[in-house]
N, C-alpha and C positions, 0 to 999 in steps of 0.2 A: 449471561446471556452471551452466547454463540456469535460468531462472526456471520453477515450474511451470504449465503451460499454460493452467491455468483456477484460477480461485478456488473455496475448497471449502466448504463447510457444516463449521464444527464449533459444536453445540451451536444459540446464537441468532446467531453469529457467523460472517460472512464471513470466510477466510483465504486468504493468498499469500504463499509463501515467494521468495525472490530471493538469487542469488549474485550476487558483481559479482567483477572483476578484482582491484580491491584497496577500501581502506578510503575512499579519496577518492570515486572512481566509485560508492561506496553512499551517501557521505554526500551527492554529488551530485543522486543519482535519490531520495532522501529530504525534501533540500530542494525539489526538484519537486512531490513530494506534498506537502509544508507550504504552499506557493503556489497549488496548486489546491485544498487543502482550506480555506485563509483564503478562496478566492473563494466556495466553494460551503459556507460556515459549517457544515462538516460532517467532524470531523476523523477520522482513524484513531487507533485504537492502534498506535503502531511501537516493534519491537523491532530493536535495529542490537545483531548478536552474531559471536563467530567472528569478528572482522576485517572480513568481507567481506557479512557475510549480514543481510538484513532480511526482516522478517517484518510483514506489516500486516494488521491484524482490524476490520473495520468490525460495529458494529452501532450499533443507535439504545440507549443508556443511559439513556433520559426513557422509553422507550417497554418497554425491557426485553426486546427481541426483534429480530430481522431487521425493516428497512422498506424500503421504496421508494429513500426515502432512499440508504439503503445500495447498493442494487445500483446505484442511477445514479451513488454517489461511487467504486463500483469500475469503472466503466465509463469514467469520468475519470479514472481512474489508469491502466488500459488505455489511454487513449492518449497518454501521454505518453513522450517517449524515455525507453529504457532509459538510454542512455548520452549525455554531453556531446556536445557538437557540439567536432571540434579545434580 
């Protein structure tokens, strides 16, 4: 299964689901997201489930709603490679 093509809004969050070939690939992607989040100082909620699936959720907790920071972080994540280079 390929990742969902777009982020979707659920309540006051942006959500996107991904499915990878294995656990290691899922974790490698999560690590890339973590690095980008640290650089931006804007951190998504990350759920790793079903051994190869990742769900990312963005919301600005301090504002209690979606903000431009969430949309910018979603774009930043979209620019990350889904797979590690061989």
